[in-house]
Phi, psi and omega in degrees: 000110185231156177308150188275144166264193185297154187265348182202149173287137189223167178233175185270001188297132174097359180282134175306117178094347188050034182273136185233122173262128176304133194292327185253019176273113176299332183283352181301326177299336183284340183271088191295319179298318184287323180296311182304326182290321175305308184290332172292324175292314186289340181268358180265131182282338176217146004290143180302315189300313184292317176304314184291328175289324175292311175304325176294322179294315181294323173303315180299313175305326174298337181290332176289133181294331178283357182259340192303308182296310181304317178290322176287324183288344173284073192302320180272347180260262174306313183296318178296320178300310183299321188283310179307317186281333181282345178268357180289118182258351172303126183306331176292349180261002192300325182294312180296326181293321178297323168303318186289314186291325181292324177302311182296331170298314178303312179296332178285355172285348177271132195291332182280324176295328179304320183279325182293323180296317189291318190292337183282061197302318182280350182247261188300320181296315180300319180300309182300318182291318180294323180283342177286352173258005186298153171285333183279114186312314185280335174302307183302316185293316180301319183288322181293327177300314182296319172302327180292314181293339177281339200268001182294156182309319184279005188239274189226015188305315174297317187288325180294314179292331179285341180281113191299315186296314175307309178300322174298312178300318179296305186295324173301313174303315185294332182262001185290112181278359182255009189290090176300127182083343170061029179286318180294327172291323175300315182289324177290321174294326179292318165311304184298321177299322181295313184300328182290341173300328183284113185303328183293340187267339190306307180301315183286335173295322178287325180267012183298125181282349177277343168119014180303312177299328175296315186296317188290315185291314188291318176301316179294344178274354188293135187243348179281155196291322184287354177259005188309311185299313177305308185303316181305312182296314177308306187297317176302321177285323177299317175300324174291317179299331187277358177294324181286119185320312175293335182276333197306309184289320174291320184294307183275338180267348176082006186264000000 
């Protein structure tokens, strides 16, 4: 499970100014005119093709480690563009939304960005949590992947479990019986496994009325070979929860 690169091959046809940035070039951020052209295209909701091409290029720039802080710190530029596109709920905007959510996931691979993305409660955090509840399969998977990157114990584990909207999105995905391919469920269980490493979360995760414990127990029972990863994540989370003395008997005894 890795941060996403582009979801589809694209061309530069239709970009305002016809400017093209090499998708994998770390030096592209240094070309100010080309970068601004990308931001201009990405900020326009129409034509969608031009916007999506620009978002795709920006997502590719976000893959490069040396660009992650620069893009995130560009509050009125790249950050605003990613959040705007990640919040788009029109089905016609799904491709662009995927690129934007994927870009935020790429940015979340940076340890400093992880904390700041979570702290951006009304922007990036809100966009990712809403996307994690999306009916669009790929949008949901990408958003849960991004939340997974935000969830290590040394980043935001305690804060994420305490946030009701995030908790609801994670438990909903982990309990979803209709998740075809089970990618969303896998990411949700991966996040729960990380959150269960945080001592302050353990008692409330087991007592969770939303059903985190149910999701983990049911996933731990999965027996098919293709479900091995899901089972492993669930067992890992239960093992983390059982470190708490008050959880030990109910976790392993099923009570």
